[in-house]
PALO-705051 format. One record per residue: residue in one letter; x, y, z of N, C-alpha, C, O in turn. Coordinates in steps of 0.05 Angstrom, whole numbers, plus 5000, padded with zeros to 4 digits. Example, Ala and Ser with C-alpha at 12.3 -4.5 7.8 and 13.67 -1.06 7.14 Angstrom:
2
A526448865156524649105156526449345156528549345169
S525749555142527349795143525850015157526850235161
REM end
This chain:
601
M501349774998499750015001502050215002504050225017
K501150414978503150654980501850855003499450885008
I504451005019503951175039503251435021503751494998
Q501751555044501151855029500652025052499251945071
I501852305052501452545069499852695057500252775034
K498052745070496052965057496253225075495053425067
Y497253245093498353475111500553485122501653265126
I502053745131504053705149503553875173502454085168
N503953835198503954025225506554065234508653985224
G506054215257508454215267510553985277512953995277
I509353815285510753575296512153375267513953205268
R510953425248512153285226514353425214516153305204
F514253725217515953885200518553855221520753795212
K518253905244520253865266522053595260524453575261
R520353415253521553135243523353135228525553045232
F522453255204523753325182526153465174527853425156
I525953715198528553865193530753775215533053865216
M529453555233531153445251533053155234535253075240
T531953105222533152895194535153085182537653065183
S533653245172535653455153538853515159540953505145
A538253575190540253655203542453475204544853535201
K541453205209543252975211544352915180546352765179
R543253015157544452935133546253135130548453065120
I545953435136548053565135550653525146552853535135
E549753475174552453375193554053195173556453245168
Q552752965162553452755154555252815126556852655115
N554853025120555853105093557853375093558853485073
K558253445118559453735130562153715115562753875097
N563853525122566553545110567253525079569453585070
H565453455067565053465035564653715028566353825014
L562253855039561554185035563954275038564854355017
N565954315062567954455065569454415041570054615028
E570254175031571654115011571654284988573354424979
I568654234979568154424956567454714954566654814933
N567954874982567155094982569255294968571555324976
V568255394951569655664935568255894939569556104940
F565655904941564656234936562556214963561356034975
P562856484966564056734956567456714964569156814950
V567856594983571056554985571756254996570556105012
A573856224983574655904990576155875018578655855020
D573955895044575055855070574555615077574555575101
G574055435063573055145075571555175096572555075116
D569255295101567855255123564655265121563255305141
T563655235094560755245086559055035104556955065117
G560754785102559054575113559154535145557654375156
T560454645157560654735184558954925192557654925213
N559055095174557055365182553455235182551755295199
L553255065160551354995155550454795180548354835193
A551854625183551054435210550954535233549554425249
V552454775241552254875263549255075267547955105287
T548655185243546355255236543655115245541855195260
M544154825230541754655231542054555262540054505276
N544254525270544354375299542954545320541554455338
N543554815314542555045337539354995340538055005361
I538454945314535254895309534454695323532454735336
V535854435323535154195329535054235363533154145376
E537254385375537654395401535254575418535154575442
E533454715402531454865405528754785403526754875415
V528854555380526254455381525754195385523454125381
Q527554015393527453725397525153675423523453485425
D525553895442523253775462520453965458518753965475
F520554095436518054255431516054055416516453925396
R513554085432511753855418508754015411506553915417
Q509054245399506454355384505654235361507254195342
N503554185360502654055334502054335315501554305292
S502154515324501254705304503854815287505954855299
F503554845261505954885242506555165248508855245249
D504255325253505655695260507455635279509755665271
L507055555305508555575330511255385324513555455332
T510955165312514055105311515355185296517755145301
M514755315272516055435254517055725260518955835249
Q515455815280516756145292518956025310520956165313
R519055765323521455725338523555635317525855675326
I523455535297525455385281526755675271529155685271
A525355885261526156135255527456255270529856305263
K526556345296528056415319530756325322532756465322
S530756005326532655895333535155895307537555905312
A534155895282536155915256537356165260539856175260
L536156395264537056665262539056655285541456725281
K538256565311539856545335542756425324544756565326
G542856195315545056005310546255985282547555805272
A545456215271546956255245549556305236550456525242
R551056165223553756185218554356215187553356045173
G555856435175557156375154555256525134553256625144
N555756555111553756655083551356535086549456625097
S551756305075550056065073547855965100545755845099
G548956045121547255995142545656205151543756145164
A546156445146544956675143542856695121540656795126
I543256625101541456555078539056405089536756485090
L540056125100537755975107536256065124533856025120
A537056215150535856315171533156525161530956565171
Q534456625136532356835124530456635108528156705106
F531056405096529256245084526756125109524356125104
F527756045133525855955150524456175158522056145161
Q525756465163523956665167522256755151520556905159
G522556665127520456745109517856535106515556605100
L518656305110516756075115514956155143512656105146
A516256265158514756295183512956515185510856515196
E514056705171512356955161509556885139507356995140
A510456695124508156605110506056415114504256365098
T506556305140504956105150503556175174502256005186
R503756465184502856505212500156455212498856515191
G498856365233495856305238495156015226492855925230
M496855865214496355605204497455375220499855355224
S495755195230495954955246497454705228499154545236
R496454725203496754485184497254595159496554835157
L498454485137498954565110498154345091498654105092
T497054455077496054265049498554315034500254475042
T498854165006500954234986501254484972503354584963
V498854594970498554874952499355024976501155184971
A498255015004498855235020501955235028502955445036
F503455015025505954985026507855095004510055215006
S506555024983507855134960507955464954509555564938
Q506355604968506255844969507755924988509056134985
A508055795009509955925034512855915020514456105020
V513355655008516155645001516955854981519255944981
L515155954963515956094943516556404956518156574948
K514756434978515356694991518356625011519856825014
A518856445019521456395034523456435015525056615019
A523556314996525556324968526656634960528956724957
E523756774960523857064952525457174981527457304977
Q524957125002525857255021528457175026529757345038
A529656965021532756925027534057065004536157185009
N533057064980534157214950534557504966536857604969
M532157644977533057924985534557995005535558215007
A534857775024536757835046539557875041541157925059
I540257845011542957864998543258104983541758164964
A545358274990545358554979546358554948545858744933
E547958284938548158304909548157964908550157814909
P545457884905545257584898546257494862545957624842
C547157274867548957134845547356904837546356784855
E547056844819545956624800548356384802550656404795
G547256204813549055944815549955884842552055764847
T548055964861549055944892546055824901544355754885
I545855824929543855694943541255764939539355614941
V541156094932538756184924537356124898534956114893
T540056054880538455944859536955644855535355584838
V537855494873536955204878534255294894532055214884
M534055424915532155504931529455554912527255444912
K530555784895527955934875527155624859525055514862
D528955544844528655314825526355034839524254944831
W527654984858525354784875523154894890521354754898
A523055154894520355294906518455334879516055294878
N519955414859517655414833516555114821514555064807
H518554924830517654694818515054554834513254414824
I515554624856513754544879511654674875509654564882
N511354944864508755094865507354984839504854994839
K508554894820507454774802506054514802503854464792
L507954324818506554054818504654094847502953914847
A504354244867502354284891499454244875497754084883
H499254384853496854374845495954144828493854144814
K497553944829496653664816496853484833496053264825
T497753494860497753304877497353424911498253644919
P496153264922494953324953497253204968497653274991
D498953004957500752844969503152974975504253094957
F504252994999507353125005509852874995512252924989
V508652614995510652404991511252524961513452634957
E509452514942510352494919511952804911513952854897
L510253004928511353314928514553344930516153464916
F514853204951518053234962520153074941522053164929
K518952774940520952684919521352724892523352644880
N519152864882519752974854520953264850521953364830
S520553364870521753644872524653654883526053864882
L525453414895528153344901529653324878531853424876
A528653174860529753104835530853364821533153394814
R528453584819528553844804531853994821533754114811
A531153934844533354134864536153954850537954074840
K536053744850539053654844539953724819542253804815
K537753704798538153824772540054114771542154164760
S537854284791538554584794542154554798543854644782
L542654424821545354404836547254304815549554384819
L547054174797549254044779548954244757550554214739
E547054464753548054654739548754924743549055084724
T549154984777551155114786553255254769553455484762
P554955014764557555104755557455274729559155454726
E555255234706554455364684553555674690553655844672
K552855734712552056004722553656134740553256364748
L555655974748558056164764560456074753561155844756
A561756234743564456134729566556044751567855844745
I567056144775568656064794568855764800570855634802
L566155674801565255434805566355194782567454984788
K565755294759566655134736569455114735570454904726
Q571255304744574355374744574555174765576255014757
A573755114785574654904809574054644808574954454822
G571954664786571154394784568954274809569154044818
V567454434816565554384836562854494834562454674818
V560354394854558054514854558154774872560254814884
D556154934875556055094899555754974924553654844929
A557754984943556754854970554854864984553754674995
G553955174985551755214998548555114984546455094996
A548855074959546855004946546354714946544254604939
E548854554957549054284956547954164984547053934988
G548354415005547654375027544054425027542554345045
F543554515014540154585017538854325001536554245005
V540654194981540153944975540253764996538353604998
N541753745008541853575029539753635052538853455067
L539253805054536153885066534553745063533553605080
L533553735032531353595020531753295025529953135029
E534153235026535252925025534452815047533752585048
G534353005071534252875095530552885099529352725113
I529453075086526553075089525552815073523852685086
V526252725048525752485034525752315047523652205052
D528452195060528851965076527051935100525851725104
F526752145116524752135132522352005123521551785132
I521352155103518952085092518451745086516851595095
E520951705064520751435059521051225077519551035078
F523551285095524451065117524151085145524450905161
G523351405151522851465181525451525195525551565220
R527851515177530251575187531951605166531351545143
L534651705175536651755152538451485149539551335164
R538051495124540051235111542951375114543151625112
V544851235117548151285110548351255081547951045069
M548951495070549351545042552251535035553951655049
K552851415017555451475008555551694990554151744970
Q557651824999558152094981558052104951559952014939
E555552224936554852204911556952364899558252524912
S557152334873559552484857557552724844556052654826
K557552994854555853184836557353324820559553384830
G557053394800558053564778560753444772561253204774
I562853664763565353604756566853494772567153664790
Q568553244779570353074789572753274799574253404785
I572653254831574553464848577053264842576653024846
N579553334832581353194830583553414825583653634836
S585253314807587453574797586053864790586754094793
Q583953744779582654094765582654274796583654494798
R581554154816581354284841583854384857583754574872
Q585954244853588354234867590254514848591854674858
S589254504817590554704806589354954817590855124825
F586554984818584955194828586055354852586655594852
F586155184871588055304901590255384897591255554911
Q591555254876594655334875594755624865596455784873
S592955674847592656004836591256114852591056334841
L589856124876588356244889589356514901591456534913
E587556754895589256934911587457054936585156964939
K588357204950587057294975584757454965584857594944
S582357424984580157584977580557864983582557964993
K578058004974578058274966578558405003580458535013
F576558315014576958325049577958125062578157905053
R578658185083579557985096578557855119579657635124
Y576457965136575157885160572157815151570857985139
C571257605155568757505154567457565179567957395196
T565857765186563957895207561457845204559957845184
E560857795236557857755239557457845260559457895273
C554757905272553257975292549857905294548557885273
L548857885313546257885319545558115330547058205347
L543158265322542958505328540258495337538658395321
E539158605364536258595374535958935375537659115376
G532358925375531859205374529259255368527959045366
V528059465364525559445355525159655324526459855320
D523159535308523259675286525659685271526459885259
L526959445271529559445256528959505223527359385209
D530359665218530159695190532459555174534759575182
R531759445156533759185139534859385117537259385113
N532959555103533859665083535859925091537859965078
L535260055110537360255121540160135135542260255136
I539759945144542259805153543959625128546459585126
R542359545115544259515085545059735073547059685060
E544359955071545260175051547360305068549160415056
K547160305103549160345115551960245112554060365109
L551259955113554059765107555259765079557659705075
T553559825059554059815027557159885021558459745005
N558560105033560860165024563060065043565260185040
M562859905059564059805081565459485075567259375088
G564259385055565159085052563358975028561659095014
D563958745027561758575004560758335019561158305043
S559458155004557957935013556357965037556457795055
Q554658195038552858315056550758065055550257945034
V549357985084547057885079545958025104547558065123
V543358105105542158255123539358055130537158135123
A539657805145536757665150535757665185536957665207
G532957675176531657675205528857775205527457715186
S528057895221525258005227525558265243527858285251
E524158455249524458725260525258725289526158925300
E524958515299526358445331528958385333530258425354
Q529958275312532458135311533358015282532157865267
L535958115279537558065253540157975260541458015281
R540857835239543457655229545357835210545057775187
I546557965213547858105194550657925187551857825207
H551557875164554057765158555257965132553958025112
I558158045139559458205108562358165117563458115138
H563458195089566258095089566958425094565458585083
T568858495108570058725118573258745121574658535123
D574358985121577459015134576559085160577958995179
H574459235168574259385194571659265206569359345201
P572259055223570258935240568859065257566559035264
E570859275266569459425292568159655285566859775301
A568559735260566659955251564359855239562560015234
I563859615234561359505226559959575257558259745263
F560959425270559759385302558559675309556259725315
S560359835306559560125315557560245299555860395308
E557660175271555060245259552360195270550460335276
L552959865272550159755282548959835308546559825314
D551259925324550659965352548360195353546560175370
S548560355340546260565329543360545325541660715325
F543360215322540660145311539359965329536959915326
G540859855349540259675371542059565389543659725400
T541959275396543559205415544758995408543358795403
I547558965405548958725394549558555412551058595431
V548058275408548758115431550757865424551657695439
E551157885402553557655390554857735371553657845352
T557657725372559057815353560957515343560957305356
K562557565317564357315308565357465284564157615269
I568457365287570457505266572157325256573857245272
D572257225234573357005222576357115205575857315190
D578857045204580257145185580156915162580656675164
M578957105137578756915118581556865102581956645091
W583457065100586056995089587556775103588956625090
E587256735129588656545145587356255133588756085123
Q584556225136582856065127583255955101583355705100
T583456115075584256095054587055905054587355695042
E588456005067591255895065591355625081593155455080
K589355625093590155355109588655145092589654925089
V586155225080584755035054587555005030587754795019
K588955175026590455175003592555015013593454874994
R593754965035595554765045594054535042595454355033
K592154485046591254215047590454065026590353825025
T589854255009588754194978591354054967591653824959
I593454274970596054214956598153944962599753834946
L597553914989598953715004597653394999595753364984
E598553215009597752955008594652965024593953085045
K593252815006590352755026590452505045590652275035
I590252545070591252255085588252225102586852405111
A587751975103585551885121586351745147588751715150
L585151695160586151615190583451385200580951405198
V584951225209583350915221584550915246586950965252
A581950825266583450705290581350485298579250435286
D582150375318580250195332578850305354579750505365
S576350145362574950315382575650315416574250405434
T578050215417579350265445580250565449580950655471
C580250695430581850955423579851165446581151335458
D577451145450575951265469575951565470575751725489
L576151585446575751875432573051975437571251825429
P572052275451569352325449568752255420570352195403
Q564952265415564252235390564552435368565052415344
E564152675389564052945365567253035357567653235343
L569052905367571452925359572252715329573652785310
I570952465332571652275317569052375294569252315270
E567552475301566352595273567452825261567652845237
K568453055279569553245270572053275253572353465238
Y573953065257575852995240575152755222577152685208
G573252635220572752475199574352185202575152065182
I574852095227576651825235574351615233572151635243
K575351395216574551195214574751005235577050945242
I573050905245573450675274572350425269570150355260
V574450305276574249935273573849865301575249905321
P570949705299569649615330571749295337572549125321
I572149325364573549075378571048935377568849045374
A571548685379568848485389568948405414570948325424
V566448405426565848345451564348155458561948195458
Q565447875468563947675471562647625498564047645518
V560047545502558247545517556547275518554447215506
D558547065540557146775527557746705500560046735491
E555946635487556046535459555646735440556346685417
Q554147035450553847185429555847355425557247375445
S556747545401558547675393557248005397554748035395
F558248125401557648495399559848645384562148555382
L559048845376561948975364561349255386559349375390
D564049295396564149515409562849825406563549955387
R561449905419560750165414558250145392556850345391
V557749975377555249965355553549805369551549935374
N553449585376551249425387551049365414549149225421
I553149465434553049465461555049655478557449725477
S553549695488554549965512556749935533557449725542
T557850145539559550075565557649985590558349785603
K556150075595553650045617552849745613552549615633
E552549635590551149375586553249195593552648975603
V555849265586557549075590558349025620559148815629
V557949315639558949275660556249095675556748905690
D553649175668551448995680552648705677553048555697
F553348635651554148305648555948255666555448075682
L558148375668560548345689558948255717559248055730
E557548455721556848435747554648185760553948115783
N553848115732551947815741553047595731552947535707
S554347455751556747205753556147025735557946875727
A553146985725552846845705553546795683553346595670
H554847085675555247185648558747085645560347075663
R559147015617562046995613562447235593560947265574
V564447385598564947605584567847675573569647735589
S568047685552571747765539570847885512568647925502
T573647945502574148165479575847995463577047795471
S575848115434577447915413577548185392576148385391
Q579448115379579648235352577548335332575448205328
P578248575319575648615303575448435278577648365269
P573448345266573748165242575148265221574948505216
Y576848095206578248195181576748395164577248625159
Q574748245155573248475136572448725145571948905129
Y572348755166572149105172574049275164573549495154
F576949165168579449335160579249305133579749515121
E578549085113578549035087576249285076576849445058
D574149285087572249455081573049695080572449825060
I574449815101574850095109577750185094578350425094
Y578850045086582150065072580850135040581450335027
Q579049905031577849925001576650264995577450424978
E574750295014573350505017575050785014574850954996
L576750795034578851025033580751035017581351265010
G582550805006583550794983583350864964585350894950
E580150954951579451084925579751344924580151464903
D579651464949579651774946582251884964582252114972
N584251724968585851864988589051734976589451524965
E590651904982593351854978595751674997597951574992
A593751715023595151555043592851425070590951565078
I593351235077591551135100593951095128595650915129
I593651225141594651175172593051075181590851175180
S593550805198591650585211593050575240595150455241
I592150685263593350715291591850535309589350535311
H593550385322591450155337593650075359596150075358
L591749975380592949855404595549645407596149505387
P596549625425599049435420598649145409596849015419
G600249045390600048795380600548605407599548385410
K602548755428602748575455600548465466600548255478
L598348615461595848595475593548515464591448445475
S593948525439591448495416591848355391594048405381
G590648215379590848155352589848385332590148375308
T588848555346587848805325589648875308588948895284
F592648915318594549105302594848885279594848955255
Q594948565287596248405268594248385250595048375227
A591448375255589448375232589848585218589948565194
A590248875232590249105206592949025193592549025168
C595148975198597748905181596448725157596648785133
T595048505167594348285147592748405125593348365102
A590648545134588748675116589948845090589648815065
S591749045109593349225091594949085069594749145045
K596648865081597948715056596448655032597148705009
Q594248555041592248415022591048625003590348564980
N590848855015589249005000590349084978592749094976
K588349164954589749284930591149604928592549714912
Y589849704956591150004958593849924985594550095001
H594649694985596549665004598949835002600049865023
D600049984980602050154980601650434988603150624983
K599150445001597950735012597550725045597250915060
I597750455052597150405082599150375103600550175104
Q599350565118601350485141599650375171598050515183
V600350175178599850105205601150175226603650155221
I600550265251601950395276601550275298599150295305
D602850165311602750125336603450285358605750345366
A600750355368600650585384602650555414603650735427
K602850285420604150145445602350305468603350375490
T599850355461598450455491594750385475593850325454
S594050445497591050375494589150625503590050835512
T586850555501585250755513585051045510585151115486
V584851235527585351495521588151585509588451785495
G590551365520593151435500593051415476594051585461
L591451155467591251145437589551385429590151465406
G588151485437586251695427587851965430588152125411
M588651995447590452265445592552255421592752455408
I593952065415595452025389593452055368593752255354
V591651925363589751935341588652215337588252305314
L588152345357587352575358589252815344588352985329
Q591952805352594352925345594352885316594453085301
A594352645308595052615283592552675262593052685238
A589852725272587652895260588453115258588953175234
R588953295276590053575282592153665261591753885250
L594253525256596453515240595353495211595553655193
I594153245210592953235179591053475166591253565143
E588853575189587853805183589754025180588654215168
N591854075186593754255190595354235159596754425153
G595054005140596254005120599453885123601053915104
I599953775143602053645142602753425123600953265118
T605253385111606253195090605952955110605852955135
L605952725091606452415102608152345116607552215137
N610452395111613152375119613452485151614052355171
E612852745148612852955172610952815193611652815217
L608552715186606352595201607952285218607552225242
L609352175200609951935209612052045233611751935255
E613452185230615752285248614752385274615852335296
K611952565269611652655290609452455315609152495339
L608352245298607552035311609251835324608351715343
N611451805315613651635330614351835356615251745377
Y614052025351615252225383612852275400613052355423
Y610052235388608152245409608451965422608551945447
I608451765407608751455424610651495447610151475471
E612751545436615951555455614351685478613951565499
H613351945475613652175500609952115508608552315507
S608851895513606751825523606351635552607951455558
K604551685563604551475586601651425593599851585587
L601351185608597951135614598250985634599750795636
F596551095653596351015678593350925685591651095684
V592650685691589850555692589150495723590450315732
S587650615739587150565760584950345767582750425763
I585050075776583549875779582049845804583449795824
P579649865808578649835837578349515843578149475868
T578349315829578449065835579748895822579648955798
L581248675826582448475810580948325800582148165785
K578148295801577148065791576347995768575847765761
Y575948255751575548335725578548185705578348045685
L580748265719583248175707583547885702584047765681
I583147795728582647525732581247385713582347195701
K578847455710576247315692577247325666577047125651
S578547565657579447605627581747485622582447455598
G583247405642585647175635588147395640590447305644
R587847675638589847805645591547835670593647955670
L590747735687592447675712592547395723590447275724
D594247315728594847005742593046995764592947175781
K591446725764588646725779590546695811589746835829
I592246545815593246545847594746785855594746825879
K596246995835596347285841594547405846594647575864
G592647365833590847575834588847485865588347655881
F588247225868587447175898589047265916587947395934
L591447245917593047345939592747665943592347775964
G593047765921592048055920589848135925589648355937
S587848005919584648065938584548035966583448175983
L585947825969586247806004586848046013585348176026
M589748136005590548366015589648626009590948816017
H587648655994585448895988587549055964587249285956
L589248915956591349045937589549195917587749075906
K590249505911589449635886591549685860592949895862
P591849565843593849595826593449915805591450055806
I595249955793595650235773597750105753600150055758
I596750065737597549895707598050105690596550295687
S600350055678601950245655602850075634602649835637
L603850175611605150035588607550105582607950345581
N609649935577612150015575612550085542610750125525
Q615350085538615650255510614650035486614250095463
E614449785498614549505480611049455476609949285463
G609549695496606849635492605549375509603349285504
E607549285530606249095547605549175578606549345592
F603549015583602849155614605649175638607549025639
E605149355651606949415672606149485696604449655698
E607249365721605549485744606949775754609349775762
A605349995754606050225757606350295790607950455798
A604850175804604950185828602150005841600149955827
K602249905873600249805879599249835907600549695922
V597349975918596150085945594449935953593249775939
V593949995982591349905997589450115990590450335987
G586950075986584350255985584050405965585850495952
L581650455963580550655935582150915942584050975928
R581651035960582851305963585751315957586651505943
R587051155965589951175962590351105930591951235916
L588850895922589050845887588851105875590551165859
W586451305882586051495859588151755869588251935852
D589551785890591251935903593551845885594252025870
K594851635883597051565873597051555843599251625833
T595051485826594051515802594751765790596051785769
L593651995808593552235801596852265807597952425791
E598252175822600552345831602852255804604352395792
L602351905801603951875778603552005754605652015741
A601152115742600952185716601952495723602852605703
C602052635743602852875740605952885740607253045727
Q606852715756610052625755611152645730613052775724
F609452445711610752445690609952675674611652725657
A608152825673607453055654609853285668610553495656
S610553225690612153525699615253555680616553755676
G615753335674618353315652617453315629618753205612
K615253435621614753505593613853725589612553845606
K614553845561613854195550610554115542609853905529
N609354275549606154305546604854075542603854025520
P604753875570603753665572600653665555599753885549
H599153455547596653485546595853215563597353035571
F592853235567592152995583588852865574587252995560
A588452655583586152515577585752295595587352135605
I582252345599581952135627579551955617577452055608
A580051685618576851565609575751405640577251335658
H572951385637572651275660570251055655568951085634
I569650865671567550705667565550765688565950745712
E563850825681561050885700562151005719562250875740
D563151225718564551375743565251705729567551795729
I563051835718564552115720565052275740566252485736
D564352195762565052405780568052345793569152525805
L569352085790572152045786573052245771574052455778
A572652165744573952335720573752625726575852745725
K572252725732572752995740574053055765575353265765
W573952905789576152935806578752895795580653035804
Y579252715775582352715760582752995754584453135765
E581253055734580853335714581953555736584053695735
Q579853565760581353815778583553805789584954015790
G584453555800587153495807589653575788591953665793
I588453515764590553605743590553875736592753955728
K588954005738588654305733590154475759591054705755
K590254335784591654435805594054555799594954775806
H595654295779598654305775598454395743600454535741
F597454385725597354495701595154615691593754495674
P594554865698592455015699591555035665589155035658
E593555055649593055165619593654845600594054855576
A593554625611592954395597590954335590588854365603
E591154225561588654175549587353815561588853615562
I585353805566584153565584581853505568580153675564
F581753265557579153165554578252935564579952745565
I575152875576574452635582572652465571570852575558
S572652265573571052055551570951835569572651775586
E568551705563567151435572568951255562569551265538
G570051045580571650795567569850705551567450755551
S571250535534569950335514568750115525569550065548
P566949955517565749685535568449495532569049345550
A569949505512572349365510574349375538575349185550
L574449595543576049675569574949625594576249595614
S572149595594570649585619570849255626570649155649
V571049155609571148825608573048725628572448555645
H575648855625577948815639578248955665579548845683
I576749285671577749345699574449335708574249305732
G572249355697570549425711568949705721570249905719
R566749725731565649955736567250115761567550015783
G568350375754569650485774572250535764573550725771
G573050355747575450395738576550635721574650775712
A579050715714579850975703581950985692583450795698
A582851165676585851215660585951485654584251625644
I588551535662589751825653591551815635593451675640
A591551905618593851865597595152145592593752335588
V598552175592599352395592601152435560602152235550
M601152645549602652645524604152855528603053055538
G607252845520608553105523608153225498607553075479
G608353505494607653695479609853755449609353925433
REM end
């Protein structure tokens, strides 16, 4: 039976937008890579993702059926969270949609089509000098197509699926309308972001969720043509991308636009009479804020150096494109994994006869619950070989090098599985498998530093040298509140473990330069365990220049924060991140276990 949707209300549209936000987040890095207009500063994907994620935060708990009320909330949150040129334009699109649907609790296809026409027009009017071949072109083409189709069908399923095809066609035409896109060999990044938004809506309608999409090739291939484009890039006319949120009464968009006309370019003024998001490229941000101050209250400002951003993008494009792979024991926070596009291979967790994948279909809490039920036998094993094979195959197509960093070969077969998969892969000459000689957040810090170096355009040889340095100048300290899980997992001799338990010993485990377990200390009592672990970490860090720290915990965030506070007393400027330990780690140390990793700068 064919599904039909005869109307949309606030709840339905909220779900559309939340799925669209996920789709843009999924495609964020690609959008950054193809961003060349109005300035090649490599942040369109990030800006659109920030804009959409702010909407999600504001509306996810909003449960009004009324389309009007939901749309008002979406428009305000979009304006508040808008970033960059495309973010401001998208915010104005939502503002136009909100204005066109005031008083409407639900929309038919015809009512919706009339509203999106006004929204696309408002988005275009927000730009001081609108240009064909950008996000506003795709918005306009999509809205016009919706308007024609709405009179032929009352079904939103047909309306969105059909109009998505038209938006994609418009996107593919953008290089023919804007010369700089054709020169670079890309479609417009903002326009593709809008298409991603529509893809999210269609996904939700068809599947009730977002599919994992393989990046489609849209337009001209991005290869040597794009590299050549970036090598010849010159600085933008103005240096600073300047933004602010302005609040007031009866704000006059036209007058504000006129006042700013000779102060820069790429001007976008979006919003309502009470609140405006102003975006402009200028050499004098403070002069912009001073001018706007006479109109109302500036509640938020943002200034980006586009010359610096363009140089960074230029370096990344000219140098090797390097992909990064790690296993799930790295215990990096998910937001960092997503930010840097790190591919994670999950460790296998075995519970009795059933096999799970670390962080994929089993959580740390679930493993701890199994451990504390003595009827279950819990263990870990290396990832399936095919996982490495598939990831290397995927990354090898689009990258010049693949760096695959894993927990020590002395502790797990994971490193050897990665080596075997790399040798047998057709891209074997691109793959470098590295034994980190450490695990959990110790591994995570090494992977994070690699990701940051890659983002900054480091060469492959320089990266490998840096990684060797970080491995040699890192140390991990794991505080273990009970010996019983080390005994059960086979990591500790049962007789030694039994005697230690009788003596109430609490071990602190580290790893040596070969990646093998070694005893850093053993104490009696939990409080002494925590104190000693913190002491050892700070002692190691005291001999390092600009040390970095990371903390992992197993179901004990309070302990992790206590460690963090202790570290900050000695190293107030140090970078520290906290992460929940992986299910694989919890198998061996149980609830209340924690780890502190230290890396020399």
